[in-house]
N, C-alpha and C positions, 0 to 999 in steps of 0.2 A: 458436486454432494449441496445439498439444502441443509441446514443444520439450523436449528430452532431452540433459543436460550429461552425458555417460559419464566416468568414469573409470576409463583402464585403465594396468594395472601391476603385476611383480611387488614386493612390499613388504618382501620379506625382502633385497633386495637394492641395498638403500639407493637412490640414487639413479634409478633404474628403477620404482621405487614413486609416484614425484612424482604421477603422472596421478591415482593413487587419493587419495593426499594433498592434493592440490591442489582436488580435487570435491570433498570430506568438510568441507574448510577452508570452500569459498567459499559452503556450503549452510548453513553454521553460521555467518557471520559477517553472511549479508545476510538480509533478507527482502525478495522482489519480490512485484510485482503488477503486474496489467497497468494502462499508462498509461489507457488509457480510462476504469478505477475510479477513480484519482486522479482524473481533471477531472471526473468525477460528483461525487467528494468535494469536491471545489471549488465546483464550486456549487450543490451544498447548500448549505455555509458559507456563502459568497456570498447563497445564498436567505433565512439563518435569519440574517442579519447586515441584510439587507432588510425582515424581518420584524421585526426586533429596533426597526430605527429606525421602523419602519409602526406599532410598537404601544406605543412610546415617543410617538408621534406624538398617538395616540388617548388615551394617558394621559394626558398634557400638555391635549389635548382638552378632558378628563372633569374634570383637574383645575378649568382656567377656565369651563368652565360654572359647576362649585360654586360657583369665586368667582363668578361674575355672579350665580349664583342668589342666593348671600349676599347680594350687592350690593342687587338686587330685593328683596330681605326686608326689608331696611335700608331701603328707599328707600319701599316699603309702611308699616313699622314707622312711618318720619318722617310721611309722609302722615297714617297713621293718627292719631298724635297731632294733628297741625296739624288733620287733621279733627274730631278730639275738641272741643278748646279751641273752634273753630268752633260747633259742636255744639249746648256747652252753652246757645247763645243763645235755640235752637230749643225745639219740645215735646218731651217725652220721648221720645212713640209716636216720632216722626221717628230722635232717637235710635240707638232700636234696631235700626228697620229698614236703616239704614244701616250698624250694627255687624252686622248678620246680613247683609247685602251682601260687606262686608268681609271676614268670616270666611269666606264662599263662595269669593269670588275668587285669593284664597289655597290652600284646600283644593283647587282646582284647579290651579292652577302648582304647587304642590309636589307633583301626581299625574300633571301633566306633564311634570316634571323628572325624577322618580324611572322614569319610562316611557323618558326620554329615555336617562338613564345606564346605565340595565340594558341597554338595545342596543348600547352601546356598547360596555359589557364583554363582554357576551357574544359582540359581533364580535370582538374582542380574542381572550378564550380562544381562537373557530376556528380564528384565524390562528394560535397559540402552538402549539394542536394538530395541524397540517397540516402546521408545521416539522419537528417532532417526528416524524414517519410520515416524512416526505423526507429527512429524517438519515439513519435506520434505515433506509431500503429504496436507501440510496445505492450501497452496491458488490455487488451481487448472489452470492451464498455460490454458487451454480454455474458460475462465468462458466468460459467454452470456453476461455479463453487459461490456458495453466495450464504450470508448467516444474517437472520432474522431474530428482533427482540422483539417479545410482546408482553405485554404487562395481562395477566389471565386471569387476575383476581380472584375470585370466590365461583369464577364461571364455572367450572369443574366438566361434566358433562359438553356442555354446550362447546368445549372446545374441540371437539374429536375431531369433525371435520375437519378444524385448520392441524392438526397435530401428525393425521394422517396423509398430508400433503410432503413431508421431510422424511431426510433421510436418518438423523440424529437429532436427537432431543436431550439438551440439558434441562432438567427439571431442577428448579430452584424454590425450595420451601423450607416452609420452619417445621418439624415432627419434634416425636415423643419416642424416648426409647428408655429401656427400663433403667434404672441405676444412674442413665444421665444426668449431668448438672445441666443448667443454662449456660448456653454459650458455645458447647460441645458442637465440632463442626465434622458432618459425616460426607461423605465420597463414594458412590457404591452402584455400580450395575441395576437397572430395575431385576433382572433375575437371576441375581444373587445376592438382594435382601438383608443382610443380617437381623438374627433372629431378634435380638431385642427389640430392633425397632417396631412400636406398637400403633403408632398415626392414631390415637386417640385422642392429642390434645385439643383438637375444636371440632367443629362438623366441618371447617372448608378441607382438613387433612383425610377426612372419611373418604371425603365424595371424589376428591382427587385420585387417592388409593383405589375408589371404584373403577371411576374413569379408566385408569391403564389396566385395569382387570377386564372391564367390557373392551374392550380394544385388544385385549392379548387374545380374549376369546372368540374376536370375528376375523382376529389374523390381520391388523391394521396398526398395528402400531409398531411404528418405528423401534429402533436400538436410542433403549431410554437411559441416562446416566442421571441420576440424583445427587444435587448437590444440597443437603440439608443441614441444619442449624437447631440447636434446642433452642426455647426462649426463653427469657427471662422472665417469668410470667406477671403478669401486670394484669389485674382484673378489670381497675375502671378504662374507660373509653381517652383516650391519648394515641397524639400523635409524634410522643416523646421514647427514640429510643433508647434502650438501656447502655449502660456503656460497658456490659460484659460483651452484648452482640455489636455492638460500634468494633471492638478489636478482633470480634471474628472474623466481622465484614472482610478484612483486613488479609485472612487467613483464607476467605472463599475466593477471595479475586485472585488469588495466586493462583488456588487450583480451577477456575476458571479459565484463566489465560494460557495455565499451562493445558489444559483438556482441550482446549481450539488448536493451542498451537501441533497438537498431537495431529488435530484431524488435519493440519497445512494450513494455517491461517495465523499468517503474523499479523501482529498489533504496534500502533502508535498511538502515545497518549498524548492526547490533545485537552483535556481538563484532569481538573482535581476535588471531585466533587464525593463528598461522604454521601452514605445513606439518611444519614437525618437531612443532609440540605436537600434530599427529596421527598421525605417526610413534613417537612416545614414547607416544602410549596404544597404538598395535601391540606394542610391547614390552613393554610390561606383561603387553598379554591371556598368559594362560594361567598367569599367577604371582596374578592373583588376578581378581576380577569388572569390574575397569573398563572403562566403556562407552566406543565406541571413535568 
């Protein structure tokens, strides 16, 4: 499944750029990966633990075998000593023959013990090697399940070819709604748009609605979920987001993470950037080479 998280907004008009700022922050704050890959990774870890226990048991067996061999050799030595004392009452020829037989028996026993230990060590090493291969191949590098984050700005209809390539789209934008207050968050399916949503707050919002409608008419529109917030209107050009919008972005983040989780993606937090942190980078752009 290919998922697009698309941020829409005009960043030079404060709160109206929240869609862009939010998506950029989400992409930099979290690492996403398919849950199936996470399960395979956990299975590999379990496999490694089982092999470790098995290898430990084999090592213990080797140690026990070595200890047993040592005891047997001591027993043979004791037997040899006793036998030597006993054999002193017999002819020298008989003593030599018995000594030769005893040495031959010891050599055969030592040879058998070495072969057995070598076989156990070989089996243990093969098990460890197989475990390393399983761990390295646990997460495929060419997974079909991917998430892409795109700053759509105010491109609207120019985004249609890109949007058509995905299976699911999470569109993040600011909207207007009848009777709504600044900071109110909406999350809805494009095909089940609430009646109070008017999309009449600014030019880019109307164009985005028209873009979705054109793709729908052509049959190219993927399944679209819309995560939107009503901006606290600020007329003058500014990169300063309102405290209301920043508070609402926390609700938006929880909503987006749950949606992506429902689609089968796990996440790991790796940073803690706010939407304002991203907006501040836009403010610096043009004055220096700071990246956004």
